[in-house]
PDB file with one MODEL, atoms N, CA, C and O in Angstrom:
MODEL        1
ATOM      1  N   UNK A   1     163.094  81.209 -87.808  1.00  0.00           N
ATOM      2  CA  UNK A   1     162.736  82.621 -87.550  1.00  0.00           C
ATOM      3  C   UNK A   1     163.846  83.332 -86.875  1.00  0.00           C
ATOM      4  O   UNK A   1     164.600  82.708 -86.129  1.00  0.00           O
ATOM      5  N   UNK A   2     163.991  84.596 -87.090  1.00  0.00           N
ATOM      6  CA  UNK A   2     165.165  85.258 -86.543  1.00  0.00           C
ATOM      7  C   UNK A   2     164.678  86.278 -85.475  1.00  0.00           C
ATOM      8  O   UNK A   2     163.489  86.573 -85.349  1.00  0.00           O
ATOM      9  N   UNK A   3     165.677  86.795 -84.717  1.00  0.00           N
ATOM     10  CA  UNK A   3     165.468  87.742 -83.640  1.00  0.00           C
ATOM     11  C   UNK A   3     166.387  88.956 -83.849  1.00  0.00           C
ATOM     12  O   UNK A   3     167.550  88.778 -84.212  1.00  0.00           O
ATOM     13  N   UNK A   4     165.898  90.169 -83.632  1.00  0.00           N
ATOM     14  CA  UNK A   4     166.744  91.365 -83.710  1.00  0.00           C
ATOM     15  C   UNK A   4     166.401  92.260 -82.574  1.00  0.00           C
ATOM     16  O   UNK A   4     165.230  92.482 -82.266  1.00  0.00           O
ATOM     17  N   UNK A   5     167.439  92.784 -81.936  1.00  0.00           N
ATOM     18  CA  UNK A   5     167.213  93.750 -80.844  1.00  0.00           C
ATOM     19  C   UNK A   5     168.442  94.042 -79.998  1.00  0.00           C
ATOM     20  O   UNK A   5     169.563  93.641 -80.313  1.00  0.00           O
ATOM     21  N   UNK A   6     168.195  94.722 -78.966  1.00  0.00           N
ATOM     22  CA  UNK A   6     169.365  95.100 -78.053  1.00  0.00           C
ATOM     23  C   UNK A   6     169.764  93.879 -77.180  1.00  0.00           C
ATOM     24  O   UNK A   6     168.958  93.044 -76.770  1.00  0.00           O
ATOM     25  N   UNK A   7     171.074  93.871 -76.948  1.00  0.00           N
ATOM     26  CA  UNK A   7     171.703  92.857 -76.112  1.00  0.00           C
ATOM     27  C   UNK A   7     172.852  93.414 -75.351  1.00  0.00           C
ATOM     28  O   UNK A   7     173.332  94.497 -75.686  1.00  0.00           O
ATOM     29  N   UNK A   8     173.335  92.714 -74.314  1.00  0.00           N
ATOM     30  CA  UNK A   8     174.528  93.176 -73.615  1.00  0.00           C
ATOM     31  C   UNK A   8     175.600  92.044 -73.665  1.00  0.00           C
ATOM     32  O   UNK A   8     175.313  90.863 -73.471  1.00  0.00           O
ATOM     33  N   UNK A   9     176.803  92.476 -73.929  1.00  0.00           N
ATOM     34  CA  UNK A   9     177.978  91.603 -73.973  1.00  0.00           C
ATOM     35  C   UNK A   9     179.107  92.339 -73.309  1.00  0.00           C
ATOM     36  O   UNK A   9     179.463  93.439 -73.732  1.00  0.00           O
ATOM     37  N   UNK A  10     179.687  91.752 -72.262  1.00  0.00           N
ATOM     38  CA  UNK A  10     180.864  92.383 -71.600  1.00  0.00           C
ATOM     39  C   UNK A  10     180.558  93.779 -71.164  1.00  0.00           C
ATOM     40  O   UNK A  10     181.363  94.673 -71.425  1.00  0.00           O
ATOM     41  N   UNK A  11     179.484  94.020 -70.538  1.00  0.00           N
ATOM     42  CA  UNK A  11     179.043  95.384 -70.076  1.00  0.00           C
ATOM     43  C   UNK A  11     178.922  96.428 -71.209  1.00  0.00           C
ATOM     44  O   UNK A  11     179.060  97.633 -70.997  1.00  0.00           O
ATOM     45  N   UNK A  12     178.662  95.914 -72.396  1.00  0.00           N
ATOM     46  CA  UNK A  12     178.490  96.786 -73.601  1.00  0.00           C
ATOM     47  C   UNK A  12     177.144  96.516 -74.230  1.00  0.00           C
ATOM     48  O   UNK A  12     176.823  95.372 -74.551  1.00  0.00           O
ATOM     49  N   UNK A  13     176.355  97.558 -74.410  1.00  0.00           N
ATOM     50  CA  UNK A  13     175.146  97.330 -75.124  1.00  0.00           C
ATOM     51  C   UNK A  13     175.400  97.317 -76.638  1.00  0.00           C
ATOM     52  O   UNK A  13     176.121  98.156 -77.177  1.00  0.00           O
ATOM     53  N   UNK A  14     174.750  96.289 -77.330  1.00  0.00           N
ATOM     54  CA  UNK A  14     174.933  96.064 -78.742  1.00  0.00           C
ATOM     55  C   UNK A  14     173.579  95.774 -79.397  1.00  0.00           C
ATOM     56  O   UNK A  14     172.573  95.542 -78.727  1.00  0.00           O
ATOM     57  N   UNK A  15     173.594  95.798 -80.680  1.00  0.00           N
ATOM     58  CA  UNK A  15     172.421  95.367 -81.458  1.00  0.00           C
ATOM     59  C   UNK A  15     172.761  94.040 -82.001  1.00  0.00           C
ATOM     60  O   UNK A  15     173.806  93.875 -82.632  1.00  0.00           O
ATOM     61  N   UNK A  16     171.878  93.034 -81.771  1.00  0.00           N
ATOM     62  CA  UNK A  16     172.205  91.659 -82.113  1.00  0.00           C
ATOM     63  C   UNK A  16     171.111  91.167 -83.125  1.00  0.00           C
ATOM     64  O   UNK A  16     169.926  91.416 -82.902  1.00  0.00           O
ATOM     65  N   UNK A  17     171.492  90.494 -84.195  1.00  0.00           N
ATOM     66  CA  UNK A  17     170.667  89.883 -85.150  1.00  0.00           C
ATOM     67  C   UNK A  17     170.960  88.438 -85.048  1.00  0.00           C
ATOM     68  O   UNK A  17     172.087  88.046 -85.349  1.00  0.00           O
ATOM     69  N   UNK A  18     170.015  87.576 -84.637  1.00  0.00           N
ATOM     70  CA  UNK A  18     170.297  86.182 -84.382  1.00  0.00           C
ATOM     71  C   UNK A  18     169.216  85.242 -84.844  1.00  0.00           C
ATOM     72  O   UNK A  18     168.078  85.638 -85.095  1.00  0.00           O
ATOM     73  N   UNK A  19     169.594  84.004 -84.948  1.00  0.00           N
ATOM     74  CA  UNK A  19     168.650  82.885 -85.305  1.00  0.00           C
ATOM     75  C   UNK A  19     169.236  81.597 -84.818  1.00  0.00           C
ATOM     76  O   UNK A  19     170.412  81.536 -84.461  1.00  0.00           O
ATOM     77  N   UNK A  20     168.448  80.590 -84.799  1.00  0.00           N
ATOM     78  CA  UNK A  20     168.916  79.277 -84.314  1.00  0.00           C
ATOM     79  C   UNK A  20     168.171  78.145 -84.954  1.00  0.00           C
ATOM     80  O   UNK A  20     167.219  78.348 -85.707  1.00  0.00           O
ATOM     81  N   UNK A  21     168.631  76.907 -84.637  1.00  0.00           N
ATOM     82  CA  UNK A  21     167.990  75.697 -85.199  1.00  0.00           C
ATOM     83  C   UNK A  21     168.385  74.510 -84.376  1.00  0.00           C
ATOM     84  O   UNK A  21     169.436  74.512 -83.734  1.00  0.00           O
ATOM     85  N   UNK A  22     167.547  73.486 -84.388  1.00  0.00           N
ATOM     86  CA  UNK A  22     167.898  72.232 -83.838  1.00  0.00           C
ATOM     87  C   UNK A  22     168.780  71.461 -84.760  1.00  0.00           C
ATOM     88  O   UNK A  22     168.465  71.331 -85.943  1.00  0.00           O
ATOM     89  N   UNK A  23     169.912  70.925 -84.253  1.00  0.00           N
ATOM     90  CA  UNK A  23     170.857  70.207 -85.148  1.00  0.00           C
ATOM     91  C   UNK A  23     170.573  68.721 -84.878  1.00  0.00           C
ATOM     92  O   UNK A  23     170.789  68.235 -83.768  1.00  0.00           O
ATOM     93  N   UNK A  24     170.090  68.010 -85.900  1.00  0.00           N
ATOM     94  CA  UNK A  24     169.780  66.588 -85.632  1.00  0.00           C
ATOM     95  C   UNK A  24     170.981  65.713 -85.478  1.00  0.00           C
ATOM     96  O   UNK A  24     170.866  64.601 -84.964  1.00  0.00           O
ATOM     97  N   UNK A  25     172.174  66.188 -85.918  1.00  0.00           N
ATOM     98  CA  UNK A  25     173.393  65.375 -85.731  1.00  0.00           C
ATOM     99  C   UNK A  25     173.759  65.220 -84.293  1.00  0.00           C
ATOM    100  O   UNK A  25     174.112  64.119 -83.870  1.00  0.00           O
ATOM    101  N   UNK A  26     173.692  66.281 -83.514  1.00  0.00           N
ATOM    102  CA  UNK A  26     174.076  66.154 -82.116  1.00  0.00           C
ATOM    103  C   UNK A  26     172.859  66.385 -81.186  1.00  0.00           C
ATOM    104  O   UNK A  26     172.997  66.335 -79.964  1.00  0.00           O
ATOM    105  N   UNK A  27     171.738  66.623 -81.737  1.00  0.00           N
ATOM    106  CA  UNK A  27     170.440  66.715 -80.915  1.00  0.00           C
ATOM    107  C   UNK A  27     170.398  67.957 -80.017  1.00  0.00           C
ATOM    108  O   UNK A  27     169.677  67.977 -79.020  1.00  0.00           O
ATOM    109  N   UNK A  28     171.146  68.958 -80.358  1.00  0.00           N
ATOM    110  CA  UNK A  28     171.236  70.199 -79.505  1.00  0.00           C
ATOM    111  C   UNK A  28     170.779  71.410 -80.345  1.00  0.00           C
ATOM    112  O   UNK A  28     170.770  71.375 -81.576  1.00  0.00           O
ATOM    113  N   UNK A  29     170.411  72.452 -79.643  1.00  0.00           N
ATOM    114  CA  UNK A  29     170.007  73.728 -80.328  1.00  0.00           C
ATOM    115  C   UNK A  29     171.272  74.590 -80.529  1.00  0.00           C
ATOM    116  O   UNK A  29     172.015  74.830 -79.577  1.00  0.00           O
ATOM    117  N   UNK A  30     171.507  75.042 -81.746  1.00  0.00           N
ATOM    118  CA  UNK A  30     172.612  75.880 -82.082  1.00  0.00           C
ATOM    119  C   UNK A  30     172.063  77.252 -82.530  1.00  0.00           C
ATOM    120  O   UNK A  30     171.161  77.337 -83.363  1.00  0.00           O
ATOM    121  N   UNK A  31     172.619  78.284 -81.967  1.00  0.00           N
ATOM    122  CA  UNK A  31     172.258  79.653 -82.372  1.00  0.00           C
ATOM    123  C   UNK A  31     173.473  80.423 -82.762  1.00  0.00           C
ATOM    124  O   UNK A  31     174.593  80.128 -82.345  1.00  0.00           O
ATOM    125  N   UNK A  32     173.227  81.430 -83.583  1.00  0.00           N
ATOM    126  CA  UNK A  32     174.307  82.275 -84.029  1.00  0.00           C
ATOM    127  C   UNK A  32     173.720  83.665 -84.292  1.00  0.00           C
ATOM    128  O   UNK A  32     172.510  83.832 -84.445  1.00  0.00           O
ATOM    129  N   UNK A  33     174.632  84.675 -84.340  1.00  0.00           N
ATOM    130  CA  UNK A  33     174.133  86.036 -84.610  1.00  0.00           C
ATOM    131  C   UNK A  33     175.265  86.937 -85.065  1.00  0.00           C
ATOM    132  O   UNK A  33     176.442  86.578 -85.021  1.00  0.00           O
ATOM    133  N   UNK A  34     174.875  88.082 -85.489  1.00  0.00           N
ATOM    134  CA  UNK A  34     175.800  89.128 -85.867  1.00  0.00           C
ATOM    135  C   UNK A  34     175.546  90.336 -84.951  1.00  0.00           C
ATOM    136  O   UNK A  34     174.429  90.832 -84.802  1.00  0.00           O
ATOM    137  N   UNK A  35     176.648  90.769 -84.357  1.00  0.00           N
ATOM    138  CA  UNK A  35     176.566  91.943 -83.517  1.00  0.00           C
ATOM    139  C   UNK A  35     176.951  93.137 -84.409  1.00  0.00           C
ATOM    140  O   UNK A  35     178.046  93.175 -84.972  1.00  0.00           O
ATOM    141  N   UNK A  36     176.042  94.099 -84.526  1.00  0.00           N
ATOM    142  CA  UNK A  36     176.364  95.274 -85.369  1.00  0.00           C
ATOM    143  C   UNK A  36     177.647  95.940 -84.911  1.00  0.00           C
ATOM    144  O   UNK A  36     177.994  95.854 -83.734  1.00  0.00           O
ATOM    145  N   UNK A  37     178.355  96.598 -85.803  1.00  0.00           N
ATOM    146  CA  UNK A  37     179.734  97.144 -85.474  1.00  0.00           C
ATOM    147  C   UNK A  37     179.670  97.929 -84.103  1.00  0.00           C
ATOM    148  O   UNK A  37     178.885  98.849 -83.873  1.00  0.00           O
ATOM    149  N   UNK A  38     180.573  97.451 -83.267  1.00  0.00           N
ATOM    150  CA  UNK A  38     180.782  98.082 -81.942  1.00  0.00           C
ATOM    151  C   UNK A  38     182.295  97.907 -81.601  1.00  0.00           C
ATOM    152  O   UNK A  38     182.754  96.801 -81.317  1.00  0.00           O
ATOM    153  N   UNK A  39     183.033  99.015 -81.640  1.00  0.00           N
ATOM    154  CA  UNK A  39     184.492  98.956 -81.427  1.00  0.00           C
ATOM    155  C   UNK A  39     184.901  98.167 -80.117  1.00  0.00           C
ATOM    156  O   UNK A  39     185.891  97.435 -80.142  1.00  0.00           O
ATOM    157  N   UNK A  40     184.177  98.309 -79.032  1.00  0.00           N
ATOM    158  CA  UNK A  40     184.596  97.601 -77.848  1.00  0.00           C
ATOM    159  C   UNK A  40     184.575  96.108 -77.987  1.00  0.00           C
ATOM    160  O   UNK A  40     185.437  95.408 -77.456  1.00  0.00           O
ATOM    161  N   UNK A  41     183.551  95.605 -78.728  1.00  0.00           N
ATOM    162  CA  UNK A  41     183.455  94.142 -78.912  1.00  0.00           C
ATOM    163  C   UNK A  41     184.513  93.677 -79.851  1.00  0.00           C
ATOM    164  O   UNK A  41     185.054  92.588 -79.658  1.00  0.00           O
ATOM    165  N   UNK A  42     184.847  94.448 -80.872  1.00  0.00           N
ATOM    166  CA  UNK A  42     185.947  94.107 -81.830  1.00  0.00           C
ATOM    167  C   UNK A  42     187.227  94.068 -81.070  1.00  0.00           C
ATOM    168  O   UNK A  42     188.010  93.139 -81.275  1.00  0.00           O
ATOM    169  N   UNK A  43     187.509  95.035 -80.181  1.00  0.00           N
ATOM    170  CA  UNK A  43     188.733  95.013 -79.320  1.00  0.00           C
ATOM    171  C   UNK A  43     188.774  93.799 -78.442  1.00  0.00           C
ATOM    172  O   UNK A  43     189.823  93.174 -78.285  1.00  0.00           O
ATOM    173  N   UNK A  44     187.660  93.459 -77.875  1.00  0.00           N
ATOM    174  CA  UNK A  44     187.569  92.311 -77.016  1.00  0.00           C
ATOM    175  C   UNK A  44     188.014  91.052 -77.760  1.00  0.00           C
ATOM    176  O   UNK A  44     188.859  90.296 -77.281  1.00  0.00           O
ATOM    177  N   UNK A  45     187.418  90.841 -78.956  1.00  0.00           N
ATOM    178  CA  UNK A  45     187.722  89.631 -79.775  1.00  0.00           C
ATOM    179  C   UNK A  45     189.189  89.683 -80.183  1.00  0.00           C
ATOM    180  O   UNK A  45     189.879  88.667 -80.104  1.00  0.00           O
ATOM    181  N   UNK A  46     189.682  90.837 -80.617  1.00  0.00           N
ATOM    182  CA  UNK A  46     191.103  90.845 -81.091  1.00  0.00           C
ATOM    183  C   UNK A  46     192.139  90.769 -79.964  1.00  0.00           C
ATOM    184  O   UNK A  46     193.323  90.530 -80.202  1.00  0.00           O
ATOM    185  N   UNK A  47     191.671  90.975 -78.757  1.00  0.00           N
ATOM    186  CA  UNK A  47     192.550  90.733 -77.604  1.00  0.00           C
ATOM    187  C   UNK A  47     192.683  89.332 -77.202  1.00  0.00           C
ATOM    188  O   UNK A  47     193.494  88.989 -76.342  1.00  0.00           O
ATOM    189  N   UNK A  48     191.877  88.484 -77.827  1.00  0.00           N
ATOM    190  CA  UNK A  48     191.938  87.089 -77.595  1.00  0.00           C
ATOM    191  C   UNK A  48     190.763  86.496 -76.790  1.00  0.00           C
ATOM    192  O   UNK A  48     190.690  85.281 -76.604  1.00  0.00           O
ATOM    193  N   UNK A  49     189.887  87.321 -76.337  1.00  0.00           N
ATOM    194  CA  UNK A  49     188.764  86.873 -75.555  1.00  0.00           C
ATOM    195  C   UNK A  49     187.656  86.332 -76.544  1.00  0.00           C
ATOM    196  O   UNK A  49     187.219  87.052 -77.442  1.00  0.00           O
ATOM    197  N   UNK A  50     187.250  85.129 -76.360  1.00  0.00           N
ATOM    198  CA  UNK A  50     186.257  84.475 -77.210  1.00  0.00           C
ATOM    199  C   UNK A  50     184.976  84.192 -76.459  1.00  0.00           C
ATOM    200  O   UNK A  50     183.880  84.452 -76.956  1.00  0.00           O
ATOM    201  N   UNK A  51     185.125  83.636 -75.206  1.00  0.00           N
ATOM    202  CA  UNK A  51     183.931  83.243 -74.422  1.00  0.00           C
ATOM    203  C   UNK A  51     183.302  84.455 -73.774  1.00  0.00           C
ATOM    204  O   UNK A  51     183.981  85.219 -73.089  1.00  0.00           O
ATOM    205  N   UNK A  52     182.051  84.630 -73.978  1.00  0.00           N
ATOM    206  CA  UNK A  52     181.286  85.729 -73.458  1.00  0.00           C
ATOM    207  C   UNK A  52     179.929  85.229 -72.957  1.00  0.00           C
ATOM    208  O   UNK A  52     179.517  84.101 -73.229  1.00  0.00           O
ATOM    209  N   UNK A  53     179.262  86.097 -72.224  1.00  0.00           N
ATOM    210  CA  UNK A  53     177.861  85.866 -71.815  1.00  0.00           C
ATOM    211  C   UNK A  53     177.036  86.906 -72.616  1.00  0.00           C
ATOM    212  O   UNK A  53     177.360  88.094 -72.616  1.00  0.00           O
ATOM    213  N   UNK A  54     175.992  86.448 -73.280  1.00  0.00           N
ATOM    214  CA  UNK A  54     175.151  87.315 -73.998  1.00  0.00           C
ATOM    215  C   UNK A  54     173.816  87.464 -73.209  1.00  0.00           C
ATOM    216  O   UNK A  54     173.188  86.465 -72.861  1.00  0.00           O
ATOM    217  N   UNK A  55     173.394  88.726 -72.933  1.00  0.00           N
ATOM    218  CA  UNK A  55     172.178  89.006 -72.171  1.00  0.00           C
ATOM    219  C   UNK A  55     171.218  89.742 -73.002  1.00  0.00           C
ATOM    220  O   UNK A  55     171.572  90.729 -73.647  1.00  0.00           O
ATOM    221  N   UNK A  56     169.963  89.277 -73.010  1.00  0.00           N
ATOM    222  CA  UNK A  56     168.878  89.929 -73.670  1.00  0.00           C
ATOM    223  C   UNK A  56     167.802  90.019 -72.590  1.00  0.00           C
ATOM    224  O   UNK A  56     167.235  89.000 -72.195  1.00  0.00           O
ATOM    225  N   UNK A  57     167.523  91.218 -72.115  1.00  0.00           N
ATOM    226  CA  UNK A  57     166.586  91.332 -71.028  1.00  0.00           C
ATOM    227  C   UNK A  57     167.064  90.642 -69.816  1.00  0.00           C
ATOM    228  O   UNK A  57     168.150  90.947 -69.325  1.00  0.00           O
ATOM    229  N   UNK A  58     166.262  89.670 -69.276  1.00  0.00           N
ATOM    230  CA  UNK A  58     166.701  88.889 -68.094  1.00  0.00           C
ATOM    231  C   UNK A  58     167.209  87.511 -68.482  1.00  0.00           C
ATOM    232  O   UNK A  58     167.473  86.670 -67.624  1.00  0.00           O
ATOM    233  N   UNK A  59     167.345  87.286 -69.805  1.00  0.00           N
ATOM    234  CA  UNK A  59     167.835  85.945 -70.268  1.00  0.00           C
ATOM    235  C   UNK A  59     169.314  86.108 -70.591  1.00  0.00           C
ATOM    236  O   UNK A  59     169.757  87.121 -71.134  1.00  0.00           O
ATOM    237  N   UNK A  60     170.079  85.033 -70.223  1.00  0.00           N
ATOM    238  CA  UNK A  60     171.501  85.048 -70.559  1.00  0.00           C
ATOM    239  C   UNK A  60     171.843  83.668 -71.212  1.00  0.00           C
ATOM    240  O   UNK A  60     171.124  82.684 -71.041  1.00  0.00           O
ATOM    241  N   UNK A  61     172.930  83.651 -71.935  1.00  0.00           N
ATOM    242  CA  UNK A  61     173.410  82.439 -72.576  1.00  0.00           C
ATOM    243  C   UNK A  61     174.930  82.595 -72.817  1.00  0.00           C
ATOM    244  O   UNK A  61     175.402  83.674 -73.175  1.00  0.00           O
ATOM    245  N   UNK A  62     175.685  81.494 -72.613  1.00  0.00           N
ATOM    246  CA  UNK A  62     177.072  81.557 -72.966  1.00  0.00           C
ATOM    247  C   UNK A  62     177.218  81.554 -74.491  1.00  0.00           C
ATOM    248  O   UNK A  62     176.514  80.839 -75.204  1.00  0.00           O
ATOM    249  N   UNK A  63     178.155  82.377 -74.961  1.00  0.00           N
ATOM    250  CA  UNK A  63     178.380  82.522 -76.392  1.00  0.00           C
ATOM    251  C   UNK A  63     179.874  82.568 -76.666  1.00  0.00           C
ATOM    252  O   UNK A  63     180.688  82.655 -75.746  1.00  0.00           O
ATOM    253  N   UNK A  64     180.216  82.510 -77.923  1.00  0.00           N
ATOM    254  CA  UNK A  64     181.586  82.562 -78.381  1.00  0.00           C
ATOM    255  C   UNK A  64     181.725  83.529 -79.489  1.00  0.00           C
ATOM    256  O   UNK A  64     181.025  83.396 -80.493  1.00  0.00           O
ATOM    257  N   UNK A  65     182.603  84.520 -79.378  1.00  0.00           N
ATOM    258  CA  UNK A  65     182.934  85.422 -80.445  1.00  0.00           C
ATOM    259  C   UNK A  65     183.747  84.730 -81.444  1.00  0.00           C
ATOM    260  O   UNK A  65     184.728  84.079 -81.085  1.00  0.00           O
ATOM    261  N   UNK A  66     183.398  84.827 -82.713  1.00  0.00           N
ATOM    262  CA  UNK A  66     184.038  84.022 -83.763  1.00  0.00           C
ATOM    263  C   UNK A  66     184.939  84.846 -84.647  1.00  0.00           C
ATOM    264  O   UNK A  66     186.125  84.544 -84.770  1.00  0.00           O
ATOM    265  N   UNK A  67     184.385  85.918 -85.289  1.00  0.00           N
ATOM    266  CA  UNK A  67     185.213  86.693 -86.209  1.00  0.00           C
ATOM    267  C   UNK A  67     184.573  88.052 -86.422  1.00  0.00           C
ATOM    268  O   UNK A  67     183.404  88.284 -86.113  1.00  0.00           O
ATOM    269  N   UNK A  68     185.418  88.958 -86.978  1.00  0.00           N
ATOM    270  CA  UNK A  68     184.957  90.299 -87.352  1.00  0.00           C
ATOM    271  C   UNK A  68     184.641  90.236 -88.884  1.00  0.00           C
ATOM    272  O   UNK A  68     185.494  89.807 -89.662  1.00  0.00           O
ATOM    273  N   UNK A  69     183.512  90.630 -89.282  1.00  0.00           N
ATOM    274  CA  UNK A  69     183.152  90.581 -90.697  1.00  0.00           C
ATOM    275  C   UNK A  69     183.696  91.837 -91.394  1.00  0.00           C
ATOM    276  O   UNK A  69     184.214  92.731 -90.725  1.00  0.00           O
ATOM    277  N   UNK A  70     183.587  91.915 -92.727  1.00  0.00           N
ATOM    278  CA  UNK A  70     184.204  93.020 -93.488  1.00  0.00           C
ATOM    279  C   UNK A  70     183.561  94.389 -93.127  1.00  0.00           C
ATOM    280  O   UNK A  70     184.175  95.423 -93.390  1.00  0.00           O
ATOM    281  N   UNK A  71     182.378  94.422 -92.551  1.00  0.00           N
ATOM    282  CA  UNK A  71     181.757  95.641 -92.178  1.00  0.00           C
ATOM    283  C   UNK A  71     181.926  96.060 -90.774  1.00  0.00           C
ATOM    284  O   UNK A  71     181.378  97.082 -90.363  1.00  0.00           O
ATOM    285  N   UNK A  72     182.678  95.298 -90.004  1.00  0.00           N
ATOM    286  CA  UNK A  72     182.994  95.624 -88.640  1.00  0.00           C
ATOM    287  C   UNK A  72     182.111  94.987 -87.587  1.00  0.00           C
ATOM    288  O   UNK A  72     182.270  95.232 -86.391  1.00  0.00           O
ATOM    289  N   UNK A  73     181.172  94.161 -88.047  1.00  0.00           N
ATOM    290  CA  UNK A  73     180.318  93.443 -87.097  1.00  0.00           C
ATOM    291  C   UNK A  73     181.075  92.220 -86.629  1.00  0.00           C
ATOM    292  O   UNK A  73     182.090  91.833 -87.210  1.00  0.00           O
ATOM    293  N   UNK A  74     180.539  91.591 -85.516  1.00  0.00           N
ATOM    294  CA  UNK A  74     181.157  90.469 -84.919  1.00  0.00           C
ATOM    295  C   UNK A  74     180.198  89.241 -84.917  1.00  0.00           C
ATOM    296  O   UNK A  74     179.047  89.372 -84.499  1.00  0.00           O
ATOM    297  N   UNK A  75     180.640  88.104 -85.360  1.00  0.00           N
ATOM    298  CA  UNK A  75     179.771  86.922 -85.316  1.00  0.00           C
ATOM    299  C   UNK A  75     179.909  86.315 -83.933  1.00  0.00           C
ATOM    300  O   UNK A  75     180.997  86.257 -83.362  1.00  0.00           O
ATOM    301  N   UNK A  76     178.736  85.849 -83.391  1.00  0.00           N
ATOM    302  CA  UNK A  76     178.744  85.163 -82.108  1.00  0.00           C
ATOM    303  C   UNK A  76     177.941  83.908 -82.285  1.00  0.00           C
ATOM    304  O   UNK A  76     176.928  83.923 -82.985  1.00  0.00           O
ATOM    305  N   UNK A  77     178.366  82.792 -81.661  1.00  0.00           N
ATOM    306  CA  UNK A  77     177.650  81.557 -81.718  1.00  0.00           C
ATOM    307  C   UNK A  77     177.481  80.991 -80.280  1.00  0.00           C
ATOM    308  O   UNK A  77     178.152  81.360 -79.316  1.00  0.00           O
ATOM    309  N   UNK A  78     176.499  80.046 -80.257  1.00  0.00           N
ATOM    310  CA  UNK A  78     176.244  79.363 -78.939  1.00  0.00           C
ATOM    311  C   UNK A  78     175.520  78.025 -79.157  1.00  0.00           C
ATOM    312  O   UNK A  78     174.971  77.776 -80.231  1.00  0.00           O
ATOM    313  N   UNK A  79     175.526  77.182 -78.140  1.00  0.00           N
ATOM    314  CA  UNK A  79     174.814  75.938 -78.166  1.00  0.00           C
ATOM    315  C   UNK A  79     173.961  75.902 -76.911  1.00  0.00           C
ATOM    316  O   UNK A  79     174.424  76.221 -75.816  1.00  0.00           O
ATOM    317  N   UNK A  80     172.727  75.514 -77.086  1.00  0.00           N
ATOM    318  CA  UNK A  80     171.781  75.546 -75.955  1.00  0.00           C
ATOM    319  C   UNK A  80     170.732  76.612 -76.161  1.00  0.00           C
ATOM    320  O   UNK A  80     170.587  77.163 -77.253  1.00  0.00           O
ATOM    321  N   UNK A  81     170.019  76.889 -75.122  1.00  0.00           N
ATOM    322  CA  UNK A  81     169.000  77.903 -75.207  1.00  0.00           C
ATOM    323  C   UNK A  81     169.586  79.221 -75.612  1.00  0.00           C
ATOM    324  O   UNK A  81     170.623  79.600 -75.069  1.00  0.00           O
ATOM    325  N   UNK A  82     168.979  79.965 -76.551  1.00  0.00           N
ATOM    326  CA  UNK A  82     169.512  81.252 -76.999  1.00  0.00           C
ATOM    327  C   UNK A  82     169.171  82.352 -75.964  1.00  0.00           C
ATOM    328  O   UNK A  82     168.281  82.156 -75.137  1.00  0.00           O
ATOM    329  N   UNK A  83     169.845  83.460 -76.003  1.00  0.00           N
ATOM    330  CA  UNK A  83     169.601  84.573 -75.064  1.00  0.00           C
ATOM    331  C   UNK A  83     168.344  85.329 -75.324  1.00  0.00           C
ATOM    332  O   UNK A  83     167.896  86.067 -74.446  1.00  0.00           O
ATOM    333  N   UNK A  84     167.722  85.188 -76.517  1.00  0.00           N
ATOM    334  CA  UNK A  84     166.509  85.896 -76.871  1.00  0.00           C
ATOM    335  C   UNK A  84     165.287  84.997 -76.488  1.00  0.00           C
ATOM    336  O   UNK A  84     165.428  83.795 -76.264  1.00  0.00           O
ATOM    337  N   UNK A  85     164.139  85.607 -76.428  1.00  0.00           N
ATOM    338  CA  UNK A  85     162.941  84.797 -76.052  1.00  0.00           C
ATOM    339  C   UNK A  85     162.681  83.624 -77.003  1.00  0.00           C
ATOM    340  O   UNK A  85     162.800  83.791 -78.217  1.00  0.00           O
ATOM    341  N   UNK A  86     162.342  82.488 -76.503  1.00  0.00           N
ATOM    342  CA  UNK A  86     162.193  81.278 -77.248  1.00  0.00           C
ATOM    343  C   UNK A  86     161.108  81.389 -78.334  1.00  0.00           C
ATOM    344  O   UNK A  86     161.229  80.759 -79.384  1.00  0.00           O
ATOM    345  N   UNK A  87     160.081  82.159 -78.102  1.00  0.00           N
ATOM    346  CA  UNK A  87     159.040  82.268 -79.099  1.00  0.00           C
ATOM    347  C   UNK A  87     159.491  83.005 -80.345  1.00  0.00           C
ATOM    348  O   UNK A  87     158.813  82.967 -81.372  1.00  0.00           O
ATOM    349  N   UNK A  88     160.656  83.689 -80.262  1.00  0.00           N
ATOM    350  CA  UNK A  88     161.216  84.367 -81.471  1.00  0.00           C
ATOM    351  C   UNK A  88     161.648  83.310 -82.480  1.00  0.00           C
ATOM    352  O   UNK A  88     161.624  83.570 -83.683  1.00  0.00           O
ATOM    353  N   UNK A  89     162.039  82.135 -82.023  1.00  0.00           N
ATOM    354  CA  UNK A  89     162.587  81.127 -82.886  1.00  0.00           C
ATOM    355  C   UNK A  89     161.499  80.094 -83.374  1.00  0.00           C
ATOM    356  O   UNK A  89     161.766  79.207 -84.184  1.00  0.00           O
ATOM    357  N   UNK A  90     160.287  80.274 -82.831  1.00  0.00           N
ATOM    358  CA  UNK A  90     159.231  79.401 -83.303  1.00  0.00           C
ATOM    359  C   UNK A  90     158.762  79.848 -84.603  1.00  0.00           C
ATOM    360  O   UNK A  90     158.744  81.051 -84.861  1.00  0.00           O
ATOM    361  N   UNK A  91     158.369  78.947 -85.469  1.00  0.00           N
ATOM    362  CA  UNK A  91     157.951  79.431 -86.757  1.00  0.00           C
ATOM    363  C   UNK A  91     156.997  78.543 -87.405  1.00  0.00           C
ATOM    364  O   UNK A  91     156.547  78.825 -88.516  1.00  0.00           O
TER     365      UNK A  91
ENDMDL
END
């Protein structure tokens, strides 16, 4: 199941579309998402910053900015509990 909504990264409000899964190979939860186009996040990634904290409401999770897609969105990934409510990933 996926999650969509507002999030904060580096003091910037963004729209995040994310989902996750348990990975049987390493036994950990992996999550990933797409940040809708936001010039400040693109600049952050292009400046060399990869490690970020993603906040959704009062939940936070360490994440990693990966790449800018052709439409200007930014892919973010993480391992461990996602920043969105856990029930969003139950299905």
